[in-house]
C-alpha positions as CSV (number, residue, x, y, z in Angstrom):
1,M,11.1,32.9,25.8
2,K,9.2,34.7,23.1
3,I,9.4,38.5,22.5
4,F,6.9,40.5,20.4
5,R,7.0,44.1,19.4
6,P,4.4,46.1,17.5
7,K,6.5,46.0,14.3
8,D,7.2,42.3,14.4
9,R,5.5,39.8,12.2
10,G,3.0,37.7,14.2
11,Y,2.4,40.6,16.7
12,A,-1.3,40.6,16.1
13,Q,-1.6,36.9,16.4
14,A,0.4,36.9,19.7
15,L,-2.0,39.4,21.1
16,Q,-5.0,37.4,19.9
17,R,-3.7,34.3,21.7
18,L,-4.0,36.2,25.0
19,N,-7.8,36.0,24.7
20,R,-8.3,32.3,25.6
21,R,-10.8,29.8,26.9
22,A,-10.2,26.9,29.1
23,I,-11.0,23.9,26.9
24,P,-10.1,20.4,28.1
25,D,-7.7,18.3,25.9
26,P,-9.7,15.5,24.3
27,A,-7.1,12.9,25.3
28,V,-7.2,14.1,28.9
29,R,-11.0,14.0,28.9
30,A,-11.1,10.5,27.6
31,T,-8.6,9.2,30.1
32,V,-10.3,10.9,33.0
33,E,-13.7,9.5,31.9
34,E,-12.2,6.0,32.1
35,V,-10.7,6.6,35.6
36,V,-13.8,8.2,37.0
37,A,-16.1,5.4,35.8
38,A,-13.8,2.7,37.1
39,V,-13.5,4.3,40.6
40,A,-17.3,4.9,40.7
41,T,-17.9,1.2,40.1
42,E,-14.9,-0.6,41.5
43,G,-14.0,1.7,44.4
44,D,-10.7,1.0,46.2
45,A,-9.5,-1.5,43.7
46,A,-9.6,1.1,40.9
47,L,-8.1,3.7,43.1
48,I,-5.1,1.5,43.9
49,R,-4.7,0.3,40.3
50,Y,-4.6,3.7,38.7
51,T,-2.3,5.1,41.4
52,E,0.3,2.6,40.4
53,K,-0.4,2.9,36.7
54,F,0.2,6.6,36.7
55,G,3.6,6.4,38.5
56,G,2.5,6.3,42.1
57,P,3.4,3.7,44.7
58,K,1.9,0.2,44.9
59,L,-0.5,0.4,47.8
60,E,-2.7,-2.0,49.8
61,V,-6.1,-0.9,50.8
62,G,-5.1,-0.5,54.4
63,Q,-2.3,1.9,53.4
64,L,-4.5,4.5,51.8
65,Y,-5.3,6.1,55.2
66,V,-2.6,8.2,56.9
67,T,-2.7,7.1,60.5
68,P,-2.6,9.5,63.6
69,A,0.8,7.9,64.5
70,E,2.3,8.9,61.1
71,I,1.0,12.5,61.6
72,V,2.5,12.7,65.1
73,A,5.8,11.4,63.8
74,A,5.7,14.0,61.0
75,Q,5.0,16.8,63.4
76,A,8.0,15.7,65.6
77,S,10.3,15.5,62.6
78,I,10.0,19.0,61.2
79,D,12.3,21.8,62.5
80,K,11.2,24.9,64.4
81,E,11.6,27.1,61.4
82,T,9.1,25.0,59.4
83,R,6.6,24.9,62.3
84,D,6.8,28.7,62.7
85,A,6.3,29.2,59.0
86,I,3.2,27.0,59.0
87,K,1.8,28.8,62.0
88,A,2.4,32.3,60.6
89,A,0.8,31.4,57.3
90,R,-2.2,29.6,59.0
91,T,-2.7,32.6,61.2
92,N,-2.9,35.1,58.3
93,V,-5.0,32.9,56.1
94,R,-7.5,32.0,58.9
95,T,-7.8,35.7,59.9
96,F,-8.5,36.7,56.4
97,A,-10.9,33.8,55.9
98,K,-13.0,34.8,59.0
99,K,-13.6,38.2,57.5
100,S,-15.1,36.8,54.3
101,L,-17.5,34.3,56.0
102,R,-21.2,35.1,55.4
103,K,-23.5,35.5,58.4
104,S,-27.1,34.5,58.7
105,W,-29.6,37.3,58.6
106,F,-33.4,37.8,58.9
107,T,-35.8,40.7,58.1
108,K,-39.5,41.2,57.3
109,N,-40.7,41.8,53.7
110,K,-43.3,44.4,52.7
111,Q,-46.2,42.1,53.7
112,G,-44.7,41.2,57.1
113,A,-43.4,37.7,56.4
114,V,-40.0,36.8,58.0
115,V,-37.4,36.1,55.3
116,G,-33.7,35.6,55.5
117,E,-30.6,33.5,54.7
118,R,-28.9,30.9,56.8
119,F,-25.3,29.9,56.2
120,D,-23.9,26.6,57.5
121,P,-20.6,24.9,56.9
122,F,-20.7,21.9,54.5
123,P,-20.8,18.7,56.7
124,R,-18.0,17.0,54.8
125,V,-15.6,18.5,52.2
126,G,-12.7,17.0,50.2
127,I,-9.5,18.9,49.5
128,Y,-7.0,18.0,46.9
129,I,-3.4,18.9,47.7
130,P,-0.9,18.5,44.7
131,G,2.3,16.7,45.5
132,G,3.9,15.9,42.1
133,T,7.1,17.8,41.7
134,A,7.1,19.4,45.2
135,P,5.3,19.1,48.5
136,L,2.9,22.0,48.3
137,V,2.6,22.7,52.0
138,S,1.2,26.2,51.2
139,S,-1.7,24.7,49.3
140,A,-2.7,22.7,52.3
141,I,-2.8,25.9,54.3
142,M,-4.5,28.0,51.6
143,T,-7.4,25.5,51.5
144,C,-7.8,23.6,54.7
145,A,-7.4,26.7,56.9
146,L,-10.4,28.2,55.1
147,A,-12.4,25.0,55.8
148,E,-11.3,25.2,59.4
149,A,-12.3,28.9,59.7
150,A,-15.8,28.0,58.3
151,G,-16.3,25.4,60.9
152,V,-16.5,22.4,58.6
153,P,-17.0,19.3,60.8
154,E,-15.2,16.8,58.5
155,I,-12.2,18.0,56.4
156,V,-10.8,15.3,54.2
157,A,-7.5,15.7,52.3
158,V,-6.1,13.6,49.5
159,T,-2.5,14.0,48.3
160,P,-0.1,11.9,46.2
161,A,2.6,9.9,48.0
162,D,6.1,9.3,46.8
163,K,7.4,6.1,45.3
164,E,7.8,4.6,48.8
165,G,4.2,5.5,49.7
166,K,5.3,8.4,52.0
167,V,3.8,11.9,52.3
168,H,6.2,14.7,53.0
169,P,6.2,15.3,56.8
170,A,5.9,19.1,56.5
171,L,2.7,18.6,54.4
172,L,1.3,16.3,57.0
173,A,2.1,18.7,59.7
174,A,0.4,21.6,57.9
175,L,-2.7,19.5,57.2
176,A,-2.9,18.6,60.9
177,A,-2.3,22.3,62.0
178,C,-5.2,23.4,59.8
179,G,-7.7,21.0,61.4
180,T,-7.8,18.2,58.7
181,H,-9.7,15.2,60.1
182,E,-8.8,12.5,57.5
183,I,-5.8,12.3,55.1
184,Y,-5.4,9.8,52.3
185,R,-2.2,9.1,50.3
186,V,-3.7,9.1,46.8
187,G,-3.8,11.7,44.1
188,G,-4.7,12.2,40.4
189,A,-8.2,12.0,38.8
190,Q,-8.8,8.8,40.8
191,A,-8.6,10.7,44.1
192,V,-11.1,13.2,42.9
193,A,-13.4,10.4,41.8
194,A,-13.1,8.7,45.2
195,L,-14.1,12.0,47.0
196,A,-17.1,12.3,44.7
197,Y,-18.4,8.8,44.6
198,G,-16.9,7.3,47.7
199,T,-15.2,3.9,48.2
200,K,-15.1,1.5,51.0
201,T,-12.2,3.4,52.5
202,I,-13.0,7.0,51.6
203,R,-16.6,8.2,52.3
204,P,-18.0,10.7,49.7
205,V,-18.0,14.4,50.4
206,Q,-20.4,17.2,49.5
207,K,-17.9,19.5,47.9
208,I,-14.4,19.2,46.4
209,F,-11.7,21.9,46.6
210,G,-8.1,22.3,45.6
211,P,-5.8,22.9,42.7
212,G,-4.1,20.3,40.5
213,N,-2.8,19.3,37.0
214,S,-4.9,19.0,33.9
215,W,-6.2,15.5,34.9
216,V,-7.2,16.7,38.3
217,V,-9.0,19.7,36.9
218,E,-10.8,17.6,34.3
219,A,-11.9,15.1,37.0
220,K,-13.4,18.0,39.0
221,R,-15.2,19.1,35.9
222,Q,-16.6,15.6,35.3
223,V,-17.8,14.9,38.8
224,F,-19.6,18.2,39.1
225,G,-23.2,17.4,40.0
226,V,-22.2,14.3,41.9
227,A,-20.4,16.7,44.3
228,A,-20.1,20.5,44.2
229,I,-16.7,21.9,43.2
230,D,-15.0,25.2,44.0
231,L,-13.4,26.2,40.7
232,L,-11.0,24.8,38.1
233,P,-7.5,25.9,38.9
234,G,-4.8,24.5,36.7
235,P,-1.1,25.3,36.1
236,S,0.3,28.5,37.5
237,E,0.1,31.8,35.6
238,V,1.5,35.3,36.1
239,L,1.1,38.5,34.1
240,V,3.1,41.6,34.8
241,I,2.1,45.1,33.6
242,A,5.1,47.4,33.8
243,D,6.3,50.8,32.7
244,K,9.7,52.4,32.5
245,W,9.8,52.8,36.3
246,A,9.8,49.1,36.9
247,N,12.8,47.1,38.3
248,P,13.6,44.4,35.6
249,E,15.3,42.0,38.1
250,W,12.1,42.0,40.2
251,I,10.0,41.3,37.2
252,A,12.3,38.5,36.1
253,A,12.1,37.0,39.6
254,D,8.2,37.0,39.5
255,L,8.1,35.5,36.0
256,L,10.5,32.7,37.1
257,A,8.8,32.1,40.4
258,Q,5.6,31.0,38.8
259,S,7.4,29.3,35.9
260,E,9.1,27.1,38.5
261,H,5.9,25.0,38.8
262,G,6.9,23.5,35.4
263,H,4.8,22.1,32.6
264,G,1.8,24.3,31.7
265,S,2.9,27.3,33.7
266,I,2.6,30.6,31.8
267,A,4.4,33.9,32.4
268,V,3.6,37.1,30.4
269,L,5.1,40.6,30.6
270,L,3.2,43.6,29.1
271,T,5.1,46.8,28.9
272,D,5.1,50.0,26.8
273,D,8.9,50.4,27.3
274,A,11.2,48.7,24.7
275,E,14.3,48.9,26.9
276,L,12.5,47.2,29.8
277,I,11.9,44.1,27.7
278,E,15.6,43.8,26.9
279,K,16.6,44.3,30.6
280,V,14.0,41.7,31.7
281,G,15.2,39.2,29.2
282,K,18.8,39.5,30.4
283,A,17.6,39.3,34.0
284,V,15.7,36.1,33.3
285,D,18.7,34.5,31.6
286,A,20.9,35.4,34.6
287,Q,18.5,34.2,37.3
288,V,17.8,30.9,35.5
289,K,21.4,29.9,36.2
290,L,20.7,30.2,39.9
291,S,17.7,27.8,39.9
292,Q,17.6,24.4,41.5
293,R,14.8,23.4,39.2
294,P,16.2,23.9,35.7
295,K,14.1,21.2,34.1
296,Q,10.8,22.7,35.3
297,L,12.0,26.2,34.3
298,A,13.0,25.1,30.8
299,E,9.5,23.6,30.3
300,A,7.8,26.8,31.4
301,L,10.0,29.3,29.7
302,A,8.8,27.9,26.4
303,H,5.5,29.6,27.4
304,T,7.0,32.8,28.7
305,T,6.1,35.8,26.5
306,L,7.4,39.4,26.7
307,I,5.2,41.8,24.7
308,Q,5.8,45.5,24.0
309,T,2.5,47.2,23.8
310,K,1.7,50.5,22.2
311,D,0.7,52.1,25.6
312,L,-0.5,51.1,29.1
313,D,-4.1,51.2,27.9
314,E,-3.4,48.4,25.5
315,S,-1.6,46.5,28.3
316,I,-4.7,46.8,30.5
317,R,-7.0,45.7,27.7
318,L,-4.8,42.6,27.0
319,A,-4.6,41.8,30.7
320,N,-8.4,41.7,30.9
321,E,-8.5,39.4,27.9
322,F,-5.8,37.1,29.3
323,A,-7.5,36.9,32.7
324,S,-4.4,35.8,34.5
325,E,-4.3,33.9,37.8
326,H,-1.8,36.5,39.2
327,V,-1.4,40.1,37.9
328,S,1.6,42.1,39.1
329,I,1.4,45.9,38.5
330,A,4.9,47.3,38.4
331,T,4.1,50.8,37.4
332,K,4.5,54.3,38.9
333,R,0.7,54.5,39.7
334,P,-0.5,50.9,40.2
335,G,-3.7,51.9,41.9
336,E,-5.0,53.6,38.7
337,I,-4.4,50.4,36.7
338,A,-5.8,48.0,39.4
339,L,-9.2,49.8,39.2
340,Q,-9.4,49.0,35.4
341,L,-8.7,45.2,35.8
342,N,-11.8,43.1,35.9
343,S,-10.7,39.5,35.3
344,S,-7.6,38.9,37.5
345,G,-7.5,36.2,40.1
346,A,-5.3,38.2,42.4
347,I,-3.7,41.7,41.9
348,F,-0.3,42.6,43.4
349,M,0.0,46.4,43.5
350,G,3.5,47.9,43.1
351,G,6.7,46.3,42.1
352,I,7.7,45.9,45.7
353,S,4.8,43.4,46.1
354,P,6.1,39.9,45.2
355,V,3.5,37.4,43.9
356,V,5.1,34.8,46.1
357,G,3.9,36.8,49.1
358,G,0.4,35.8,48.1
359,D,1.5,32.2,47.4
360,F,2.7,31.6,50.9
361,L,1.7,34.1,53.5
362,A,-0.3,37.3,52.9
363,G,-3.8,36.0,53.8
364,P,-6.0,35.5,50.7
365,S,-6.0,31.9,49.4
366,H,-3.7,31.3,46.5
367,E,-6.2,28.9,44.9
368,L,-7.2,31.1,41.9
369,P,-8.8,30.7,38.5
370,T,-6.6,29.9,35.5
371,G,-6.9,29.3,31.8
372,G,-9.0,32.4,31.3
373,A,-11.6,31.3,33.8
374,G,-11.0,34.5,35.8
375,K,-13.6,36.2,33.5
376,S,-16.2,34.1,35.2
377,F,-14.7,32.7,38.5
378,A,-13.2,34.3,41.5
379,G,-10.5,32.8,43.7
380,L,-11.2,30.5,46.7
381,T,-12.8,32.2,49.7
382,A,-14.0,30.8,53.1
383,D,-17.7,31.4,52.2
384,Q,-17.4,28.7,49.6
385,F,-17.2,26.3,52.4
386,Q,-20.7,27.4,53.6
387,R,-24.0,26.2,52.3
388,R,-26.8,28.8,51.9
389,T,-30.4,28.1,52.8
390,S,-33.2,30.6,52.3
391,V,-35.7,30.9,55.2
392,V,-39.3,32.1,55.0
393,M,-41.9,32.3,57.8
394,F,-45.4,33.7,57.4
395,D,-47.8,34.5,60.2
396,E,-51.6,35.1,59.7
397,P,-51.4,38.8,59.0
398,S,-48.5,38.5,56.5
399,L,-50.1,35.6,54.7
400,K,-53.4,37.5,54.3
401,A,-51.5,40.5,52.9
402,S,-49.7,38.1,50.5
403,V,-52.6,36.0,49.2
404,P,-54.0,38.5,46.6
405,I,-50.5,38.9,45.0
406,I,-49.9,35.1,45.1
407,E,-53.3,34.5,43.5
408,T,-52.6,37.0,40.7
409,F,-49.3,35.2,39.8
410,S,-51.2,31.9,39.9
411,K,-53.8,33.2,37.4
412,I,-51.1,34.6,35.1
413,E,-49.2,31.3,35.0
414,G,-52.3,29.1,34.9
415,L,-51.4,27.3,38.2
416,D,-54.6,27.5,40.2
417,A,-53.3,24.9,42.8
418,H,-50.5,27.3,43.6
419,G,-52.9,30.1,44.6
420,R,-55.2,27.7,46.4
421,S,-52.3,26.4,48.5
422,A,-52.0,29.9,50.0
423,S,-55.7,31.0,50.1
424,I,-56.8,27.8,51.8
425,R,-54.9,28.7,54.9
426,V,-56.6,32.0,55.2
427,Q,-60.0,30.4,54.6
428,K,-59.4,27.8,57.3
429,T,-58.5,30.6,59.7
430,K,-61.7,32.5,58.9
431,K,-63.9,29.3,59.4
432,A,-62.2,28.5,62.7
433,A,-62.9,32.1,63.8
434,K,-66.6,31.8,62.9
435,K,-67.1,28.5,64.8
436,K,-65.8,30.2,68.0
């Protein structure tokens, strides 16, 4: 853990580092370029080769697809408590998702032409579910349930298998509960490439969703254009804004919860209260001893930073510069601060609101922008599974009213064929009327 106070050397530099940009590592970029190119040209053979090379199981082509029998067995093997948790989370996420879906609409413009927007689900989407250090069952729900709510006809999931080639039964059960149609036991950049370019086993998709490590995120960046992507969510982040009224043990718990994801995870505390920093530091040390994932916490704690700011206004400014995936506001008046935040992936108002509530259950998807991307990207919503199409329909009166304006623009831009393509329709109508 690092602690910075206004009087410390390096304080200004520590604050400056909070204003960041998501720039891919050159080594990661080069490796992913190799993997993507190989999968695009070799298909399943490259998919299997890189899965084994990067520490996954040695698979045959016929083992990539998770069979219905495996899914049924997985559903039967999980206990009632797990089934109920999956159901509760899916219900909340799906209900929230339905509220954010866009609806088709039509109206008439000033000249009388019918205009509008039509929103249809993508025909086939691919969803990446991380499975490295833990089976992220919640990620399956926070992505696939949105696709299901949007009515996507073909939902395809890819997720890494363990050394024996197995996918955690709770993860399979969650994917099935959220309407997933195809599941493949493959992860990493090679899985993203397969979704984009397609292989003999995995047909290509129109859009790719889901969080992942730096290789997965870079693969999504590189296949953009071959397929659409949702956003570039990387390692987990949390930033807490707190004042003297905050509970230090609760803050420590939130910092450690996100740090638990391990390598690359970032946790930051911004507070104007010097005593709170000391109390949070001690609470973190005490709670680390209770963890069942000490290795992952040790990696992440190297990126944990506690900063004493001059006042809450400075905390707000720094929070907007950092653009954290999660922002917890543990202050006496959280609403006043929330209104001033403009780059957060998700805001948790009040110390009583644990970030993990959003991770697992509350309703909004936990797939959120990281690495400073929150300044430009929002979190995953159900309407991102919809494709927009604009609709225009003229009749004779509305076209006649529009032609003079169309011809004016055609003259300005020197595109006479444009104007003629509209006026010719009116002229034909007039000629037809004279003949009668």
